[in-house]
N, C-alpha and C positions, 0 to 999 in steps of 0.2 A: 313794532318789533318789541318794545317792552312790555306792552301788554300779553302778548304771547308769551314771553320768557316769564314773567309772574304767574300766568296762568299755568304753565308746565311745571314750574316749581311748587305750585301749590299742590299738584297731584303726585308728587313724590311719595313713593312707597304704598299708595294706594291700588285698589283694584284696576287689573290692566283694562277692563271695559270702559273706565272714565276717560280714557282717551277720546273716546265717542264725542265728549263734550267741546272737542276741539272743532268741530264741524258745526257748531251754533251759529257761527258769525264768521266772516272775513277778517283776516289781520291785516293791518295797515302797515306797511314797512316803509311809508314815504313815498318812495319812487314807484313801489310796486305794491301789489297786493296778493296775499297768499291765501287760498281757500281749499278746505278739506272737500273733496267729493264723496270719498269712502275712506273709513277709518277699518283699519282690520279688527277683528274681534279678539285675537290673541297674537302671540310671538309668532307663531308657526302658520297664522294665515297667510293667503297673498298679501302682498304690500298694500300699505295705504296709498291713496292717490291724490296729489294736491295739484293744483292750478296756479301759476304764476300769472297775473294780469297786470300789463303796463302799458301806459300810452308810448307810441312811437316817438313822439316828440321829446317825452320824458327821458328816453334812452337816447335821445341825441340823432335821430333820424330825421332827413328832410322830409316833407310831406308828400314829395313826389314817390317815395317807395310804397306809400298807401294808392297810388293813384290808379295803377292797372292791375289786372291779373297776373300780367308777366312779371309786374315790379314784387307784386306781392309773394308770388312763388317764388322766385328767386331770393329774395331775403329772407323768407322763412325757412326753405331749404338750407342757405348759407348758415344761418343762424342755430338751426337744428343740428347740422353737423359739427359746429363749433363747440356747442354746449355737451353734445354727445362725447367728443373727444374728451373735455375737462371732467365729465364726471367718470369716464373710464379711467382717467390718470389719477383722479382722486380715490377712487373706490373700484380696483382693478381685480378683488376677489369675486367669486361667484355669488355668495351671500352679502352683496353690496348693501350699505346703510340707503344710497341712493340709486336708483336706476333709472336711466333714460332712455328712448329710442335710439336704435343704432339703424341707420339708413342704407340701402343698398345703392347703387350708382345712378338709379333714376331719380328725377326730381317730382315729386308727387305731393299733392294735397294730403296732408298727415295732420290728426287730431293732437298728435305730440307736440307740434307748434304751428300755429296758423295766425295770420295777420288779417282782420278785416275791421273795417269802420276806425282805422287809426288806431287800433288796439292790438297788441301782441299777447298771444296765449301760450304758454308751455305748460304741459301736462308731465309731471313726473311721479315716480314709485318711491315711497319711503317707507324702509322698514321700522316700525317705532319700536324702539328697544324695552326690553322688559326682563326681569329677573323672575322667572317662573310666571306668576299670574300677578306680579308686582310691576307698577310702572318705576322706570329707571328716568327721573327727571333730569339729572344732570348731563345723561347721554342724549337725551331726547331735544334738549335746550341747545346743544352743541351744534347737532345736526339740523334744526330747524331756524335758529337764530344766529348762526354762526358760519356753518359751512355752506348754509342754502344762501344766504347773501352774497355771499363770496363768489359762487358759481354764477349767480345773476350778473353780477357786477363784471365777471371777466367774460363771460359766455354771452351775453346779452345786449350789453351796452356798445353804443357805436366806437369802433376803434379806425383811426386815421390809418394806422397801419394795414387794416385788413380792406380798405375801400376799393383797391385795386382787383381784388379777389371777389368781392361783392359785385364789382360791374362786370367780370369775367362771368359770373352765374347770369346775370342779366341778360349778356351779349349773346347767350347761347340761347335764350329764349326768345329774344327779340328777332334774332337771324332766322331762327326757325320757323317764326310766325311769317316773316317776309317770303323765306323760301317756299313754304306751304303755299303761298298766294301765287308766287312766280310759277312754281309747278302747274299749278291749277290753268295758268294762262298758257304755258307751254304745252299741255296735254301728257304730263309725265305722273307717273304714280309713285317715283321712289326717286331718291336723289344719295349718291354715297362721294362725299369729296374726297378728292387726292389727298393722301397723307393719312387717311383715317387706318386706325389699327383694330383691325377685326378680331384676330383670335385671343383668346383668353388665357392667362397664366396656366390653368389646369380646367379640369370638368368640375371642380369644387370652388373654382375661384372666378370672381368678377374682374378681377386685375388684367390689365393688356400685359400680353406675353412679350417680356423683354427680347430686343432682337427681332422682333416680327417684321414681315415684309411690309412697308406700308403701301396702302391701296394707290393705284394709278389707273384714272378711266381710260379705258381703250379709246382711240382716236375718233372712231365710228360714232361712238354713243357720248362724246365728251360734249358738255356744255358749260357755259360759265355764267353764272347767276348773280345778280347784284342785290346784296341784303347789307341793309345798314350802311351803306356806302361803300362796302367792300365786294371786291369781285372773287368768287368763289368757284374754281373749277371744280367738276367731277363728272361721274357717270349719270346720266338722268337716263331713268327707265320709263319708257314710253307706256301710256295706258294701252291695254290690250293683253297679249299673253306673250309672256317672255320666259326662256326656259335656261336653266342654268346648268351647264353639263362640263364634262372633265373627266378625267381618271381619279380612282379612289385617293382618298388624302390629299388632295390638291387644293382643297378650300371652298367647294361648292356648297357644303352645309354650313360651314362657318359664315360664307356670306350670307346665308338666308336665316342662320341666326342672328345675326347682327341686324338684318333689316327687320326680323321679327320684334327685337328687343327695342327698335327705334321707333315703336308706336309711342314711346315716351320719350322725353328729353332726358340727356343724361349730363353728368357734372362735368365741367372742363377737367381735361386731364385722363379721362376715360378712355378715348381712343375713338369712340363712337359718337360723339357729342354732336360731330356734324352731319350726321347720318338723318335724313328726313323722309319720311314714307308717308302715304295716306293714313290719316288717322283713325280710319274706320277698320285699318287692315287686321286681318286675323290669320293664324296658321290654323289649317284645316288637315287632319289625320284619322288614322284608324282608331276606335276606341271600343275594342271589345268589351261587352258585357253592360255596356252603359243603358241607362234607362231613357225609352223614347215614348213621349205621351202626345197622342192626337197630331204627330207632323204628316203632313201630305209630302209621300216620297216619291209619287207617281211619275215625278222628271227623271228618275233615275232606276226606279224599281216597277215594274210592270205588276198587275195583279198576280197573287200568289197561287200556288196550285190549291185546285178546290175552290177557285173564284173568290179569294180573299182580296178586298181591296186595300190599296196602300195609300188611299188619299186621307185615311184618317189612321195612322199607324201607331200601335201601342205594342211596347214590350219592355219587360223588365231586364234583358239580357240580349242586347242586339248584337248581330254578328258583325264582323269585320267591315266588310262593304256596306251593308245596312246603316251601322253607327257612322262610317264617314260620309254617306249621303245625308243622312240627318244632321250631321255637324255642318256640312257647307250650306244646307237648304234654311236652317235655323240660324245661321250666320247671317245670311241674306235677308231673313225676316228681323233680325236684330238691328240691320242697317249697315252691315259691312258690306263694301264694295272693291276692296282687294283681297286676294286670298294668297296665302304662302301654302305650298305643298311640297314636301319632299317625298320621293318615292320609297324610301328605307323607312318611314313611317307611315305608309299607306296601304291599303288591300289593293293588290295586283288586279283584281278583278273589278275594282271600282275606276282604276285607272286606265286599264285596255282590255281587250279582248283580240287573242289572236287569229288571224284569219283562217286559220285550221279549223280552230274551235267554233268560230262562226259556222264555217261551211258544215262541219259534223252536227252541231246543236240547232240552228237557226234561232230565231228570234222567240218562236213558240215555246221552245223548251228552255229558253233562258230568260228569268224575269230581269235581270239585272242589265241597265243601259249604261256603258263605260262613260266615263267623263269626256273620251275622246269624241263621242258621238254628241255631246251638248255643250263643250265649251266654246265653239265658235258662237253660236247663238247666244249665248250667255255674256261672250265678249261684245255681242252686237248690242246687247240691251245695256252696256254700260260697266259689267263687270270686268275685272283685272285679275289675272294669274300672275304668280312669278312661281315657276316649278323647278325643282331641281329633278333632274332626268339624266342617269348616268347609264341606264339599262333601255328604258322605255323609250326607243326610238320614234315612236308612233308620233310624239309630240314635237319631233323636228321638223316634220312636216306642216304640223300645225301652227308652229310659233311665227309671231311677227318678228321677235328678236331672240337671237341665241347668243348667249355669253358663254365662253369657254374659259373655265379655270385651270390654269396651268401653274404649279409651283406658286400658288397663291397669288398669281398674277391674272388679271382678268383680260381676255381677248375676246374681240368680238366677231362672230362668224356669220350673222345675218343681222340686219338692221333695216327698219321700215320707218320712215319718217312720221312722227305723232300725227301730222296733219295728214299725210298720205292714208296713214291707218284709220283714220276717222271717215275720212272720203269712202275708203273702200268698203267700211262695214255698214251693212244695212240694218238699221235699229229694227228690232224686232218689238212687237207691242206684247207680246206674252211671255218671252224667255225673261227670264229673271223676276217674273211675279211669284210671289210667295204670298201664302194666305196670312193675314195680318189678324193674328187670334186677338180678342180683347183680352185685358189683364184680370179684370173681375171673374170672366166666366172660365178663363183658363185656370186661374187659381182657385175657384170655388171647390172642386172636388179634394183639396189639399186642405182647406181651411180647418177641418175639425183637428188636423196634427199640428196646428199652431197653437201651443198650449205649453204649461210647465210639464217637464218630465218627471218631475216628483212632488209630493205633497207638501214639503217643506219650501220649496221654491216660489216667491212670490210674482215673478214674471217669466216671461219665455226668455230663455237664454240662447245664445248663440255660441257653440263652440266648435272646436277642430279635433277630430281625431287624428292623431298623426300631424302631418303638414297640410293634408289636402282634402279629407272627408269634412265638409261642412256640415253641421247639424244645426237647425232651427226648430227648438222643440222637438216633435217626433217627426222633422222632415230631414232628410238628407240628400247632398248633391256632392258627387264625387268630381271633383275640380282636379283633378291630378293632369290632365291630357289639355288642360286650358292654359297655353304656353304664355300669354298675355297677363296671367295673374302671376306677378313676379315674386312674390311674399306672402307669409302669413297675414300680415296687417292688411294687405289688399282683400284676402279671404274673408278676413274678420269685416272689412268695410262693405264688401258685397253682400255679407250675410245680415248686416244689421238694417241695411238699406232696404233688402229685401223683407225684412220682418218689419220694418215701418211701413213697407206698402202692402203688405199682406194684412196687417191688424187694419191699416186704413179701409182696405177694400172690403173687410169683412164688417166694418162699422158704417161704411157707405161715408165715411167722412173724408176720403182721400180726393184730390182733384184728380180729374180723368180717370174715374175708377171704370168708365164704360170706352175708356181709349184703348187702342192697340198696346201690346206688351212693351214693343219699343218706344212708343211714344211715352207711356206712363214714366218707364225707367228715365228717359231721357230729360223730362222736368225736373225730377227729383236730383238726377245728376247735376244738371245746370245750377240748382239751388245750392248744393252741397260745394260745388266749386267755387261758388263766389263766397259764402259765408263760413264754410267749413263744417264741422260736425256738431258744433255747439247747439244748434235747435233739434238736433235728431235726439230723441228719447235714447238713452244710453250711449250716448254719442261719445262720452268722454270714459265711458266704463273700462276701457282697454285701448292698448295701441291699434289703430286702424288707419289705413290709407285709402285714397278713393280711386277704385278701379275705371275703367272707362265704361260707358253706358253699355256698349255691345258687350262688353265682358258680363257684366251683370245681368244681363239677358239671356246670355249661355248659361249663367248659373241657373237662372230661373228655369231654363228649358230641361235641366238636370235634376230639378228637385223630385223626389219620390217620398213615399211613406217609408219610414225605417220599418223594417223585418221586426 
C-alpha cells in the first residue's frame, strides 16, 4: 500500500495519461493484491478496472468454502452482495468514484467476484480523479489506499455475525442439488415447495409481493422430498405433459414465470429459492421477425408452396408460427428437455388447429403442423411440456396432468402418477431427434463478420444495443425473447463466450471444432463454471455472468450478419 501511495503522490499535477503507469505491476497491500487491468485514458472515459486478489485463508475462511462448486458459488454470491451494498452506501451518487456489480436474485457465476483454487478475485470500477487533463493525486490516493482497503476489510473478510447468512446461501444450493437428484428418481421435471411466494411486487421489481398468498401443493400432486436431512413438502410436476389452466388474473402465468426463473438458484428470502426445475428447461414462444438459418422445420412445417423444402430453412424475418417452431426445435438441439409455453405469448396456429379449419383446408393446403399433433410423440421421446392454457382446450384432452389456478391457489383436475405415465408412453426412436449441426461448419458463413467494427479498434468488441441486441463485431443476435437470460451481464457473458468459440473455430485452435454446436458450447461452459472468466480473453473487461449452455446455444442460433 505504501508503494502505491508514493507512486500516486509522485504523479500529482502531471498529465492524466500517466495514470496508465499504475498498471505496470500488481500492488501488495499485505492481505490482498490490487491490480489494474484497464486504466481510463481521461476523466470522462469509462472507469478504470481493478482486481482485488486474496487467499481465502488470509480472509479468515475455512478451506471447505473452496471445496465444491456449491460452496464457492454460495460464498462468492454472498460476498458480492455484501460488498455491493457497502460500495453503494459509500458512493450513492450516479458518478461514483467506485462502482461494483449489483446482482439480481439469481445466484450465478459472475466475474465481478469469484473463488477458485483457494483465491478470491473481485473486480471493481474506479473513476480516477483529474482536474482537466491533470492528475489529482490526493483524491486518487484516498480512493485507492484508504477507501479501497476499508471496503475490502468490511466487505470481504470473514465475519462471525454473517456466518448464519452464509450458511443459508449454501443450504439453498445444497438442497437444490439433492432435490434435483430426487426429482430424477421420482420422474419429476419440476418441484414447487409449500410456502413459496410466487408473485412479484410489480412488473418492474424482483422483490416478493407483500401479503401474497403462499403456495400450497394440491393433495393429489403433493410429494415430500428429503434434502440435507430436511423433509420438504410441495407440488411435484411429473415428466410428460402438464397444463396450467384457470381464469384470467388467477395466477397461471405467475406460476409459469416462477418456474421459468427457477432454472437458476435464488437467494434466501426471494420466495422462489425452493423452486427447482429441470436445469435444461427453456421457455418457448413466438418471436416474429427473428433470423433462422439452416434449421430443419419439417417436424412442424411441411414443404412450402412451390416445393420449397423446410429441412434447411432460412429467413431473416420468420413469421410467428415459424419462429416458434424454430425456437422449439433449436432448443431441443441445444439440449433442452423441458419446455414452458404460455398461450398468451404463442402463435395460435402453432399451438392448435380448429376442427372446422382442418375440414375446410385439409393438410395439402396448410403446411403448418400444430403442436397438438406432435406433442405426444415428443413426450414419448422424453420431452416434457408445461403449458399455460386458458383458452386452448385441446390440450386438456392431451395432458397427463392439469393444474387449475384459482385465486393464486393450485388445484389438481387431473393427475397421472409418474411411473404410470412412463409405462404408458411408447418411446419413439425418431421423435425428438434434431439434426446436430457441427459448430465450425455452422459458424463458417459468419466468420468474415467476426472483426473489429472500426479502424481504431484493436480487437473484436462485444456490445449491447439497448438491453437485448447483442453485437459481436459485425454479427448481431436479438436476445429479447430469451426469457432465461435474466440481465445484461448474462448477455455479455454469452457474447464473450461465443466470440471466444468463433475465433478458436476460425483458427482451428478450439477443442471440438468439429463437434456439434451444443457439445462445443457445453465444454466451454463447464470450464468457466469451474474457474470463472479469468482464463477467457477479455473475460475481465466488463461485468458478465454465466448463462446456461442451452441459452448460449440459443443465442448462437440467432446470430446473423448486421445490416
